[in-house]
Biopython code that builds the backbone (N, CA, C, O; Angstrom):
import numpy as np
from Bio.PDB.StructureBuilder import StructureBuilder

atoms = [
    (1, "MET", "N", (99.519, -91.191, 23.666)),
    (1, "MET", "CA", (99.371, -90.181, 22.632)),
    (1, "MET", "C", (100.361, -90.469, 21.496)),
    (1, "MET", "O", (101.532, -90.758, 21.743)),
    (2, "VAL", "N", (99.890, -90.388, 20.278)),
    (2, "VAL", "CA", (100.692, -90.678, 19.110)),
    (2, "VAL", "C", (101.490, -89.431, 18.732)),
    (2, "VAL", "O", (100.963, -88.318, 18.742)),
    (3, "SER", "N", (102.768, -89.629, 18.397)),
    (3, "SER", "CA", (103.616, -88.492, 18.045)),
    (3, "SER", "C", (103.246, -87.945, 16.665)),
    (3, "SER", "O", (102.630, -88.633, 15.852)),
    (4, "LEU", "N", (103.627, -86.718, 16.427)),
    (4, "LEU", "CA", (103.351, -86.065, 15.150)),
    (4, "LEU", "C", (104.052, -86.787, 14.009)),
    (4, "LEU", "O", (103.486, -86.934, 12.926)),
    (5, "LYS", "N", (105.294, -87.243, 14.248)),
    (5, "LYS", "CA", (106.018, -87.995, 13.219)),
    (5, "LYS", "C", (105.256, -89.254, 12.827)),
    (5, "LYS", "O", (105.174, -89.590, 11.646)),
    (6, "THR", "N", (104.704, -89.944, 13.804)),
    (6, "THR", "CA", (103.948, -91.167, 13.544)),
    (6, "THR", "C", (102.688, -90.865, 12.743)),
    (6, "THR", "O", (102.330, -91.616, 11.836)),
    (7, "LYS", "N", (102.018, -89.769, 13.077)),
    (7, "LYS", "CA", (100.814, -89.393, 12.340)),
    (7, "LYS", "C", (101.139, -89.072, 10.887)),
    (7, "LYS", "O", (100.420, -89.486, 9.977)),
    (8, "ILE", "N", (102.219, -88.337, 10.673)),
    (8, "ILE", "CA", (102.623, -87.982, 9.311)),
    (8, "ILE", "C", (102.975, -89.237, 8.528)),
    (8, "ILE", "O", (102.514, -89.424, 7.402)),
    (9, "LEU", "N", (103.789, -90.092, 9.125)),
    (9, "LEU", "CA", (104.223, -91.309, 8.440)),
    (9, "LEU", "C", (103.044, -92.225, 8.125)),
    (9, "LEU", "O", (102.972, -92.769, 7.023)),
    (10, "SER", "N", (102.128, -92.407, 9.058)),
    (10, "SER", "CA", (100.990, -93.296, 8.805)),
    (10, "SER", "C", (100.097, -92.739, 7.702)),
    (10, "SER", "O", (99.562, -93.500, 6.896)),
    (11, "SER", "N", (99.932, -91.428, 7.658)),
    (11, "SER", "CA", (99.132, -90.824, 6.590)),
    (11, "SER", "C", (99.790, -91.031, 5.231)),
    (11, "SER", "O", (99.112, -91.339, 4.250)),
    (12, "LEU", "N", (101.097, -90.865, 5.172)),
    (12, "LEU", "CA", (101.809, -91.063, 3.912)),
    (12, "LEU", "C", (101.827, -92.535, 3.502)),
    (12, "LEU", "O", (101.755, -92.848, 2.314)),
    (13, "LYS", "N", (101.923, -93.433, 4.470)),
    (13, "LYS", "CA", (101.914, -94.868, 4.156)),
    (13, "LYS", "C", (100.568, -95.319, 3.603)),
    (13, "LYS", "O", (100.492, -96.312, 2.878)),
    (14, "GLU", "N", (99.499, -94.587, 3.946)),
    (14, "GLU", "CA", (98.174, -94.909, 3.409)),
    (14, "GLU", "C", (98.036, -94.479, 1.953)),
    (14, "GLU", "O", (97.023, -94.759, 1.312)),
    (15, "GLY", "N", (99.059, -93.796, 1.430)),
    (15, "GLY", "CA", (99.031, -93.372, 0.042)),
    (15, "GLY", "C", (98.554, -91.949, -0.165)),
    (15, "GLY", "O", (98.370, -91.518, -1.303)),
    (16, "ASN", "N", (98.352, -91.216, 0.913)),
    (16, "ASN", "CA", (97.881, -89.840, 0.804)),
    (16, "ASN", "C", (99.003, -88.904, 0.369)),
    (16, "ASN", "O", (100.158, -89.076, 0.757)),
    (17, "GLU", "N", (98.649, -87.924, -0.432)),
    (17, "GLU", "CA", (99.540, -86.809, -0.747)),
    (17, "GLU", "C", (98.959, -85.610, -0.025)),
    (17, "GLU", "O", (97.851, -85.170, -0.332)),
    (18, "VAL", "N", (99.710, -85.076, 0.940)),
    (18, "VAL", "CA", (99.167, -84.031, 1.798)),
    (18, "VAL", "C", (100.166, -82.883, 1.894)),
    (18, "VAL", "O", (101.375, -83.105, 1.971)),
    (19, "SER", "N", (99.652, -81.654, 1.889)),
    (19, "SER", "CA", (100.518, -80.489, 2.029)),
    (19, "SER", "C", (100.826, -80.251, 3.505)),
    (19, "SER", "O", (100.134, -80.752, 4.391)),
    (20, "ALA", "N", (101.868, -79.482, 3.744)),
    (20, "ALA", "CA", (102.242, -79.143, 5.118)),
    (20, "ALA", "C", (101.122, -78.369, 5.797)),
    (20, "ALA", "O", (100.873, -78.543, 6.990)),
    (21, "ARG", "N", (100.454, -77.522, 5.041)),
    (21, "ARG", "CA", (99.345, -76.744, 5.606)),
    (21, "ARG", "C", (98.190, -77.654, 6.033)),
    (21, "ARG", "O", (97.568, -77.421, 7.069)),
    (22, "GLN", "N", (97.902, -78.693, 5.236)),
    (22, "GLN", "CA", (96.847, -79.635, 5.605)),
    (22, "GLN", "C", (97.220, -80.409, 6.871)),
    (22, "GLN", "O", (96.384, -80.581, 7.759)),
    (23, "PHE", "N", (98.470, -80.876, 6.961)),
    (23, "PHE", "CA", (98.927, -81.560, 8.167)),
    (23, "PHE", "C", (98.814, -80.654, 9.381)),
    (23, "PHE", "O", (98.353, -81.073, 10.443)),
    (24, "ALA", "N", (99.241, -79.403, 9.212)),
    (24, "ALA", "CA", (99.216, -78.457, 10.326)),
    (24, "ALA", "C", (97.797, -78.208, 10.802)),
    (24, "ALA", "O", (97.556, -78.145, 12.008)),
    (25, "ALA", "N", (96.856, -78.065, 9.884)),
    (25, "ALA", "CA", (95.468, -77.824, 10.263)),
    (25, "ALA", "C", (94.862, -79.032, 10.974)),
    (25, "ALA", "O", (94.102, -78.870, 11.928)),
    (26, "ARG", "N", (95.186, -80.219, 10.524)),
    (26, "ARG", "CA", (94.641, -81.437, 11.138)),
    (26, "ARG", "C", (95.196, -81.678, 12.537)),
    (26, "ARG", "O", (94.511, -82.237, 13.394)),
    (27, "ASN", "N", (96.434, -81.256, 12.764)),
    (27, "ASN", "CA", (97.108, -81.564, 14.028)),
    (27, "ASN", "C", (97.316, -80.351, 14.916)),
    (27, "ASN", "O", (98.012, -80.437, 15.928)),
    (28, "LYS", "N", (96.721, -79.222, 14.551)),
    (28, "LYS", "CA", (96.796, -77.999, 15.354)),
    (28, "LYS", "C", (98.236, -77.630, 15.704)),
    (28, "LYS", "O", (98.581, -77.448, 16.872)),
    (29, "THR", "N", (99.056, -77.526, 14.682)),
    (29, "THR", "CA", (100.453, -77.147, 14.851)),
    (29, "THR", "C", (100.842, -76.207, 13.718)),
    (29, "THR", "O", (99.991, -75.825, 12.915)),
    (30, "THR", "N", (102.108, -75.829, 13.641)),
    (30, "THR", "CA", (102.543, -74.904, 12.595)),
    (30, "THR", "C", (103.128, -75.651, 11.402)),
    (30, "THR", "O", (103.523, -76.813, 11.503)),
    (31, "VAL", "N", (103.172, -74.957, 10.275)),
    (31, "VAL", "CA", (103.728, -75.532, 9.057)),
    (31, "VAL", "C", (105.217, -75.821, 9.242)),
    (31, "VAL", "O", (105.723, -76.824, 8.739)),
    (32, "ALA", "N", (105.918, -74.943, 9.962)),
    (32, "ALA", "CA", (107.346, -75.140, 10.204)),
    (32, "ALA", "C", (107.603, -76.423, 10.991)),
    (32, "ALA", "O", (108.586, -77.123, 10.743)),
    (33, "THR", "N", (106.729, -76.726, 11.927)),
    (33, "THR", "CA", (106.861, -77.953, 12.714)),
    (33, "THR", "C", (106.699, -79.180, 11.821)),
    (33, "THR", "O", (107.411, -80.170, 11.988)),
    (34, "ILE", "N", (105.776, -79.115, 10.885)),
    (34, "ILE", "CA", (105.563, -80.233, 9.957)),
    (34, "ILE", "C", (106.817, -80.447, 9.111)),
    (34, "ILE", "O", (107.259, -81.581, 8.926)),
    (35, "GLY", "N", (107.383, -79.366, 8.604)),
    (35, "GLY", "CA", (108.602, -79.475, 7.804)),
    (35, "GLY", "C", (109.751, -80.093, 8.580)),
    (35, "GLY", "O", (110.521, -80.886, 8.037)),
    (36, "ALA", "N", (109.865, -79.728, 9.853)),
    (36, "ALA", "CA", (110.925, -80.285, 10.695)),
    (36, "ALA", "C", (110.713, -81.780, 10.917)),
    (36, "ALA", "O", (111.671, -82.552, 10.879)),
    (37, "ARG", "N", (109.474, -82.193, 11.147)),
    (37, "ARG", "CA", (109.194, -83.623, 11.360)),
    (37, "ARG", "C", (109.427, -84.419, 10.081)),
    (37, "ARG", "O", (109.916, -85.547, 10.143)),
    (38, "VAL", "N", (109.089, -83.858, 8.927)),
    (38, "VAL", "CA", (109.342, -84.543, 7.655)),
    (38, "VAL", "C", (110.846, -84.692, 7.438)),
    (38, "VAL", "O", (111.305, -85.730, 6.961)),
    (39, "SER", "N", (111.605, -83.668, 7.783)),
    (39, "SER", "CA", (113.072, -83.761, 7.677)),
    (39, "SER", "C", (113.617, -84.867, 8.572)),
    (39, "SER", "O", (114.527, -85.595, 8.175)),
    (40, "GLU", "N", (113.068, -84.997, 9.773)),
    (40, "GLU", "CA", (113.496, -86.073, 10.676)),
    (40, "GLU", "C", (113.174, -87.438, 10.081)),
    (40, "GLU", "O", (113.985, -88.361, 10.161)),
    (41, "LEU", "N", (111.989, -87.568, 9.485)),
    (41, "LEU", "CA", (111.621, -88.835, 8.860)),
    (41, "LEU", "C", (112.543, -89.162, 7.694)),
    (41, "LEU", "O", (112.882, -90.325, 7.479)),
    (42, "ARG", "N", (112.949, -88.150, 6.942)),
    (42, "ARG", "CA", (113.893, -88.373, 5.844)),
    (42, "ARG", "C", (115.235, -88.848, 6.383)),
    (42, "ARG", "O", (115.850, -89.753, 5.819)),
    (43, "ARG", "N", (115.690, -88.237, 7.476)),
    (43, "ARG", "CA", (116.961, -88.679, 8.083)),
    (43, "ARG", "C", (116.850, -90.097, 8.633)),
    (43, "ARG", "O", (117.851, -90.808, 8.719)),
    (44, "ASP", "N", (115.635, -90.512, 9.006)),
    (44, "ASP", "CA", (115.409, -91.876, 9.484)),
    (44, "ASP", "C", (115.364, -92.881, 8.341)),
    (44, "ASP", "O", (115.263, -94.084, 8.581)),
    (45, "GLY", "N", (115.438, -92.400, 7.093)),
    (45, "GLY", "CA", (115.529, -93.305, 5.953)),
    (45, "GLY", "C", (114.285, -93.424, 5.103)),
    (45, "GLY", "O", (114.258, -94.246, 4.187)),
    (46, "PHE", "N", (113.257, -92.644, 5.363)),
    (46, "PHE", "CA", (112.039, -92.716, 4.557)),
    (46, "PHE", "C", (112.170, -91.804, 3.349)),
    (46, "PHE", "O", (112.620, -90.665, 3.464)),
    (47, "ALA", "N", (111.771, -92.315, 2.190)),
    (47, "ALA", "CA", (111.849, -91.550, 0.940)),
    (47, "ALA", "C", (110.577, -90.710, 0.808)),
    (47, "ALA", "O", (109.595, -91.139, 0.203)),
    (48, "ILE", "N", (110.613, -89.518, 1.378)),
    (48, "ILE", "CA", (109.468, -88.608, 1.316)),
    (48, "ILE", "C", (109.794, -87.526, 0.291)),
    (48, "ILE", "O", (110.787, -86.808, 0.410)),
    (49, "TYR", "N", (108.941, -87.431, -0.704)),
    (49, "TYR", "CA", (109.133, -86.486, -1.788)),
    (49, "TYR", "C", (108.159, -85.323, -1.652)),
    (49, "TYR", "O", (107.073, -85.470, -1.090)),
    (50, "ASN", "N", (108.556, -84.176, -2.168)),
    (50, "ASN", "CA", (107.742, -82.974, -2.150)),
    (50, "ASN", "C", (107.415, -82.632, -3.593)),
    (50, "ASN", "O", (108.291, -82.188, -4.335)),
    (51, "ASN", "N", (106.173, -82.830, -4.000)),
    (51, "ASN", "CA", (105.760, -82.599, -5.383)),
    (51, "ASN", "C", (104.912, -81.337, -5.484)),
    (51, "ASN", "O", (104.097, -81.053, -4.606)),
    (52, "LYS", "N", (105.114, -80.579, -6.572)),
    (52, "LYS", "CA", (104.313, -79.387, -6.820)),
    (52, "LYS", "C", (103.065, -79.758, -7.599)),
    (52, "LYS", "O", (103.129, -80.502, -8.577)),
    (53, "HIS", "N", (101.932, -79.236, -7.158)),
    (53, "HIS", "CA", (100.658, -79.423, -7.850)),
    (53, "HIS", "C", (100.077, -78.050, -8.142)),
    (53, "HIS", "O", (100.126, -77.156, -7.297)),
    (54, "THR", "N", (99.530, -77.882, -9.332)),
    (54, "THR", "CA", (98.870, -76.638, -9.691)),
    (54, "THR", "C", (97.394, -76.935, -9.915)),
    (54, "THR", "O", (97.039, -77.813, -10.701)),
    (55, "ASP", "N", (96.535, -76.192, -9.214)),
    (55, "ASP", "CA", (95.103, -76.428, -9.365)),
    (55, "ASP", "C", (94.562, -75.677, -10.580)),
    (55, "ASP", "O", (95.312, -75.006, -11.289)),
    (56, "SER", "N", (93.260, -75.796, -10.815)),
    (56, "SER", "CA", (92.641, -75.208, -12.007)),
    (56, "SER", "C", (92.678, -73.688, -11.991)),
    (56, "SER", "O", (92.507, -73.064, -13.039)),
    (57, "GLN", "N", (92.896, -73.077, -10.839)),
    (57, "GLN", "CA", (92.955, -71.616, -10.747)),
    (57, "GLN", "C", (94.395, -71.099, -10.782)),
    (57, "GLN", "O", (94.631, -69.904, -10.600)),
    (58, "GLY", "N", (95.352, -71.991, -11.015)),
    (58, "GLY", "CA", (96.737, -71.594, -11.157)),
    (58, "GLY", "C", (97.530, -71.502, -9.867)),
    (58, "GLY", "O", (98.677, -71.058, -9.880)),
    (59, "ARG", "N", (96.942, -71.912, -8.757)),
    (59, "ARG", "CA", (97.646, -71.877, -7.480)),
    (59, "ARG", "C", (98.537, -73.112, -7.361)),
    (59, "ARG", "O", (98.123, -74.225, -7.687)),
    (60, "THR", "N", (99.752, -72.903, -6.897)),
    (60, "THR", "CA", (100.708, -73.994, -6.744)),
    (60, "THR", "C", (100.781, -74.406, -5.276)),
    (60, "THR", "O", (100.904, -73.564, -4.387)),
    (61, "VAL", "N", (100.703, -75.717, -5.038)),
    (61, "VAL", "CA", (100.767, -76.277, -3.695)),
    (61, "VAL", "C", (101.816, -77.377, -3.690)),
    (61, "VAL", "O", (101.867, -78.187, -4.616)),
    (62, "ASN", "N", (102.650, -77.417, -2.663)),
    (62, "ASN", "CA", (103.618, -78.495, -2.496)),
    (62, "ASN", "C", (103.009, -79.565, -1.612)),
    (62, "ASN", "O", (102.519, -79.272, -0.521)),
    (63, "LYS", "N", (103.039, -80.804, -2.078)),
    (63, "LYS", "CA", (102.463, -81.911, -1.318)),
    (63, "LYS", "C", (103.516, -82.987, -1.091)),
    (63, "LYS", "O", (104.319, -83.290, -1.974)),
    (64, "TYR", "N", (103.494, -83.556, 0.106)),
    (64, "TYR", "CA", (104.398, -84.649, 0.455)),
    (64, "TYR", "C", (103.788, -85.970, 0.045)),
    (64, "TYR", "O", (102.572, -86.157, 0.108)),
    (65, "ARG", "N", (104.653, -86.895, -0.378)),
    (65, "ARG", "CA", (104.227, -88.274, -0.646)),
    (65, "ARG", "C", (105.369, -89.205, -0.307)),
    (65, "ARG", "O", (106.536, -88.815, -0.345)),
    (66, "LEU", "N", (105.030, -90.426, 0.021)),
    (66, "LEU", "CA", (106.021, -91.453, 0.325)),
    (66, "LEU", "C", (106.285, -92.226, -0.951)),
    (66, "LEU", "O", (105.352, -92.694, -1.603)),
    (67, "GLY", "N", (107.547, -92.362, -1.309)),
    (67, "GLY", "CA", (107.890, -93.038, -2.548)),
    (67, "GLY", "C", (108.981, -94.070, -2.347)),
    (67, "GLY", "O", (109.355, -94.399, -1.221)),
    (68, "THR", "N", (109.478, -94.569, -3.456)),
    (68, "THR", "CA", (110.557, -95.535, -3.462)),
    (68, "THR", "C", (111.805, -94.837, -4.000)),
    (68, "THR", "O", (111.759, -94.237, -5.074)),
    (69, "PRO", "N", (112.912, -94.906, -3.272)),
    (69, "PRO", "CA", (114.119, -94.230, -3.748)),
    (69, "PRO", "C", (114.657, -94.900, -5.005)),
    (69, "PRO", "O", (114.475, -96.100, -5.214)),
    (70, "SER", "N", (115.319, -94.111, -5.834)),
    (70, "SER", "CA", (115.905, -94.650, -7.062)),
    (70, "SER", "C", (117.150, -95.474, -6.733)),
    (70, "SER", "O", (117.684, -95.394, -5.627)),
    (71, "ARG", "N", (117.596, -96.254, -7.690)),
    (71, "ARG", "CA", (118.798, -97.059, -7.498)),
    (71, "ARG", "C", (120.001, -96.182, -7.224)),
    (71, "ARG", "O", (120.874, -96.551, -6.439)),
    (72, "ALA", "N", (120.056, -95.024, -7.863)),
    (72, "ALA", "CA", (121.182, -94.113, -7.670)),
    (72, "ALA", "C", (121.249, -93.616, -6.228)),
    (72, "ALA", "O", (122.332, -93.504, -5.652)),
    (73, "VAL", "N", (120.099, -93.322, -5.657)),
    (73, "VAL", "CA", (120.067, -92.833, -4.275)),
    (73, "VAL", "C", (120.489, -93.938, -3.311)),
    (73, "VAL", "O", (121.254, -93.695, -2.378)),
    (74, "VAL", "N", (119.994, -95.140, -3.537)),
    (74, "VAL", "CA", (120.369, -96.266, -2.672)),
    (74, "VAL", "C", (121.864, -96.551, -2.807)),
    (74, "VAL", "O", (122.547, -96.795, -1.812)),
    (75, "GLY", "N", (122.369, -96.521, -4.042)),
    (75, "GLY", "CA", (123.796, -96.742, -4.262)),
    (75, "GLY", "C", (124.654, -95.686, -3.585)),
    (75, "GLY", "O", (125.698, -96.002, -3.015)),
    (76, "ALA", "N", (124.216, -94.432, -3.645)),
    (76, "ALA", "CA", (124.955, -93.352, -2.986)),
    (76, "ALA", "C", (124.957, -93.539, -1.473)),
    (76, "ALA", "O", (125.949, -93.240, -0.808)),
    (77, "GLY", "N", (123.860, -94.029, -0.938)),
    (77, "GLY", "CA", (123.800, -94.291, 0.507)),
    (77, "GLY", "C", (124.778, -95.363, 0.926)),
    (77, "GLY", "O", (125.482, -95.213, 1.924)),
    (78, "TYR", "N", (124.827, -96.443, 0.169)),
    (78, "TYR", "CA", (125.771, -97.518, 0.488)),
    (78, "TYR", "C", (127.215, -97.041, 0.330)),
    (78, "TYR", "O", (128.083, -97.407, 1.122)),
    (79, "ALA", "N", (127.468, -96.226, -0.692)),
    (79, "ALA", "CA", (128.824, -95.704, -0.899)),
    (79, "ALA", "C", (129.237, -94.800, 0.269)),
    (79, "ALA", "O", (130.386, -94.823, 0.709)),
    (80, "ALA", "N", (128.286, -94.011, 0.760)),
    (80, "ALA", "CA", (128.578, -93.119, 1.891)),
    (80, "ALA", "C", (128.837, -93.920, 3.171)),
    (80, "ALA", "O", (129.677, -93.537, 3.984)),
    (81, "LEU", "N", (128.120, -95.023, 3.347)),
    (81, "LEU", "CA", (128.319, -95.855, 4.543)),
    (81, "LEU", "C", (129.669, -96.566, 4.521)),
    (81, "LEU", "O", (130.286, -96.770, 5.567)),
    (82, "SER", "N", (130.124, -96.942, 3.329)),
    (82, "SER", "CA", (131.382, -97.692, 3.257)),
    (82, "SER", "C", (132.605, -96.770, 3.290)),
    (82, "SER", "O", (133.726, -97.242, 3.479)),
    (83, "ALA", "N", (132.403, -95.484, 3.112)),
    (83, "ALA", "CA", (133.528, -94.525, 3.088)),
    (83, "ALA", "C", (134.008, -94.198, 4.476)),
    (83, "ALA", "O", (134.942, -93.413, 4.637)),
]
sb = StructureBuilder()
sb.init_structure("model")
sb.init_model(0)
sb.init_chain("A")
sb.init_seg("    ")
for serial, (resi, resn, name, xyz) in enumerate(atoms, 1):
    if name == "N":
        sb.init_residue(resn, " ", resi, " ")
    sb.init_atom(name, np.array(xyz, "f"), 0.0, 1.0, " ", f" {name:<3s}", serial, name[0])
structure = sb.get_structure()
């Protein structure tokens, strides 16, 4: 059985932008569980961003996407490791 973290990561690696609610519905779990797994993936070093999208009816949805960290973030990480 594939873990929830693996499912989230593989979906994001495919280039999908998915909300926590969509992940929860697909995997029969809660939104809070999705947020916790995304936090774990971030601690594991994956650059997962949360972007706000507004649809044509004015509803705002937060969607996760996998991105590339900026030079400043990478530099801060190296500085923290050497301290």
